[in-house]
N, C-alpha and C positions, 0 to 999 in steps of 0.2 A: 504494500500500500504506500503510495507516494504522499508524503505529508505536505502541508502548506508551505513549510519552510523550504523543503526540497524543491517545490515548484517555483518559489520565489528565487532561490539560488540559481535554478536553471534558466529562468527568465533573465536574470541579471547577467549570467554568463553569455547567453545569446545576444543580449543587447551590447555587452562589452565587445564581442567579436564584430558586430556591425559597426560600432563606433570606431574600432581599430581600422577596419577596412576604409571607412569614410575618412579617417584622419590621414592615412597614407595617400589616398586619392586626392584629398584637399591640398595637402602641402606639396605634392608633386605637381598639381595643377598650378599652385601659386608660383612655384619655381619656374615652370614653363612660361606663365604669363609675364613674370617679371622681366624676362628677356626682351619684351616688347615695350617696356616703359619708356626707353630712350627715344623710340620712334613715335609713339602715339600718346604717351602720358598715362599715368596710373588709372585715372578715372575713366577715360575712354576705353582702356583695355578691360577694366572691370565690367563696364556697361556692355561692351561687345560680347564678352564671355557670357553674360546673362542672356543677351539676345539670342546667341547661338543655342544655348541650353533650352530656352523657351521654345524656339522653333522645333528643335529635336523632339521635345516632350509633347508638344501640341500635335505633331504629326503622328507620333507613336501611340499616344494615349487617347487622343480625341476626347477630352474630358466633357462631361455633361455640364452645361451651364444653367439650364432652366431647372426649376423645381428645388432650388436650394434655399434654406432658411436664412433669415437675416443674420443669425448667429454664425452659421457656416461661412457666409460671405465676410463677416467681420474677422473671423479667424484667418481666412485666406488672405485678405487684404493686409492685416497687421503682420502676418507671417512673411508675406512677400515684401512689405516695406522694410521689415527687420533684416531680411536677406540683402536687400539693396543697400541699406546703410552699412551693415556689417561688412559686406564685401568692399564697398567703395572706401570706407574708412581704413580697413585693413590694408588695402593696396596703397593708399596714401602713406600709411605707416611704414610698410616694408620698402617703400621707395626711399625712406630716410633712416631707418634703423634695421638691424639684422632681423631676419625672419623669426628666429627663435625667441628673441626678446618681444617682438610685436605680438606673437601668438601667446606668449606667457601672460602679458598684460591683458590681452583679449579674454583669456580664460577667467579673469576676475568676474565677468558677467555671469556665467553659469555658477561660479563659486558663490556669488552673492545670492543667487536663487536658492542654492543649497543652505546658505547661512540663514536667510529669512525663513525658510521652511523647516529649519532644524528645530527639534523639540528638546534636545538634550545638550548639556554643557560640552560634552566631548565633541559633538558635531560642530558646535560653534567654535570650539578651540581649533579644530582642523581647518576651518575656513579662515580663521585669523592667522594660522600658520602659513596659509597660502599667501596672505598679504605680506608676511615677513619675507617670504621667498621673492616676491616682486620687488621689495625694497632692496634685496641683494643685487637685483639686475642693474640698478642704477649706481652700484658701487664700482663699476668698471672704469676704464679710462675715459677721458672727456670725449673722445671720438665716438663713444657709444651713446652719448646724450644729445638728443635733438628734441627741443621742446615741442615743436610741431609734430614730430614723429610720435612722441609719447601721447600728445593730445589726441591724435587720430586713433591711436591704439585704445585709449580710454573710451572714445566714442564707439569704436568697434565692440568694446566690452559691454557697453550699455545695450547695443543692438543684439549682441549675442545672448544677453540675459532675457530679453523679450522673445527672441527666437526660441530659447529653451522652454519658456513658459507656454508658448503657443504650439510647439511641436506635437504634443499629444492630441490637441484638438484637431489639427490638420491631419494627423496620422489616422484619425478615425474616418476620414474621407477617402483614404487610400491614394492610389496613383492620380486620381482626378484632382484631389485637393492639392497635391504636390505640384502637378503641372500648372494648375491655375495660379498658385502662389508664385511660381517662378515667372509666369507670364506677367503677373502684377509687378514683380521686381524689374522685369525687362521694360515695362512701360514707364516706371518711375525713373529708370536710368537712361531712357531713350534720348533725352537732350544731349547726352554725351556720345552715344553710339551712332545716332542717325546722321550727324554731320559728316562723320568719317565715311560711313557706308555710302551715303548719297553722293558725296564728292568723288567717289571712286578711289579713295586713298588707301583702301585695304588691298594689299597684294595677296597672291595665292599662298605664299609661305606663311604669312601672318594669319590668313584665314584658316589654314590647316592647324596651326598651333593653337589658335583660339578655339577651334572646334574640339581639339583634343583636351584642352584645358576645361572647356564647358562640360564635356562628358565626365571627366574625372572629378572636377571640383564642384560641379553643381548637380548633375544628374545622379552620379553615384554617391557623392557625399551627402547631399540633402535627402536622397532616397534612403540611404542607410540610417541616417539620423531619425528620419520620420518613422521608419519601421521599428527602430530601437525604442522610440518614445511610446509606441503602442504596447511594448512588452513590460514596461515598468514605469515608475513615477518620474516627473520632471526633476525632482531632487536627485534621484539616482543617475538619470541620464546626464544631468548637468555636471555631476562630479565625475562621471566616466569620461567627460571631455578633458580630464586631467592629462590624458595621453597626448593631447595636442602640443603642449610646450616641448616635450621631449622629441616628438616626431618632427616638429618643425625645425628644431635645432639640428637633428640628424640630416634631414633633407637639405637644409640650408648649407650644411657643411659639404655633403656629397655632391649636390647639384650646383651650388653657387660658390663654393669655396669660402664660406663665411665662418671665420674662427670666432670663438667666444672666450672671454676671460674666465679664470677659475671662479670668480665671484658670480658671473652670469650663469655658468654651468651649475654652481651650487644653488642659485636661485631657482633655476628650472627644476632641479631635482627636488627641492623643498616643495615647490608648488605641485608637482606631479605626485609626490608622496602624500601631501596633505589631501589631495583629491582622492587618492586611493584609500586612505584611512577613513575618509568621510563616507565613501561607499560601503566600506566594511562596517562602519558604525551604524549606518542607516539600515543595513540588513541584519544586524546582530539581534539575537533573540533575548539578549540580556536587558531586562527592564528594571533592574535594581536601581539604576541611576535616576534621580528625580528629574522631571522635566523643568525647563526654564520657565519661570513665572512671568 
């Protein structure tokens, strides 16, 4: 007989695997897209990637538009808007600071969701530990500090938090909800993508790279995140995103040759460890610790 605890652990394990797949795809996509920044700029690249992803999903899924409730449309629009802001802000950040640092700061969004939804002191302590890890990131050499880069990363973190909260709601709509949300994100970012496309400034090589980046970083990543959100709570999914800082640092090193200081590496390890501990705490059956008043 399978107990409720075993079912919960199995769901978290499946969700963790999906988040891992999404994380690898996302940061590989970011590394690919960043090679186009010098030619088109970070915001147009982010917008065109979203445009490609929306076209691909709308053709493949052909989502149902009619017959949706006001609540469903609210979730789809907010989720899509969060995607648009999160991606645009992150791209502005990684144009200025290393990928690993930008993604670590961005993780504060889902970390904050976990902190707000936490009911026990040890969960709150883990989230605060993540904040300490982010503080370590700024202890590196002056070349790592760029005020605008950090500001954009914080903006991405806020959007990531909203994205985490609305992922379960959109997940209940299946592939249709995801396709419509990405289409909404593409519409929001069209002022940056349309001028490049209409002017004919997009060459074949760039189009191929953007299409690959769209499939990896939007279709696969957001699809995996949405499926994971259906399996467990926003709190747990949010803390599973703790894999992102480490994954972004690894891919930043392998694909872009970005080296990090010992302090920055320590910060990434602390943030990722705090997220992992928070997931463990959330799934623990130990109820002896009193809740936060």
